[in-house]
C-alpha positions, 0 to 999 in steps of 0.5 A: 036508263031502261037499257043498261050501258054496254060497258057495264054489261061487260064489266058485270059479266067479267065479275060474274065469271071471276066469282065463278072461277074463284068458286071452282078454284076453291072446290078444286083446292079442297079436292086436291087437299083431300087427295093429298091427305089420302095419299099421305095417310094410306101410303104407309098402310098400302106398303104394309099390306104389300109386304104382308102379301109378299111374305104370305106368298112365300109361305104359300109357295113353300106349302105348295111345294111341300104338298107337291112333294107329298103327292109325288111320294104318295103316288109312288107308294100307291104304285108300289102297293099296286105292283105288290098287290098284282104280284101277290 
């Protein structure tokens, strides 16, 4: 009985493989559950962040447009002042 039965070796290998696959399946299931939890809990906060950023983008765009208009007015006033200074 020093040499094990070849059929027994194959059965033992299959049982070891089954145990390994079952263990890997449990790990994958845990990872999947964590991922799904992340997706369901962070989906709302990400949507809120996107909406906030879009609103802020509109406000910043309006501020930029106003600043550009003030710059244009200031440049016009500067040109007028320089012209009147040359005339004087």
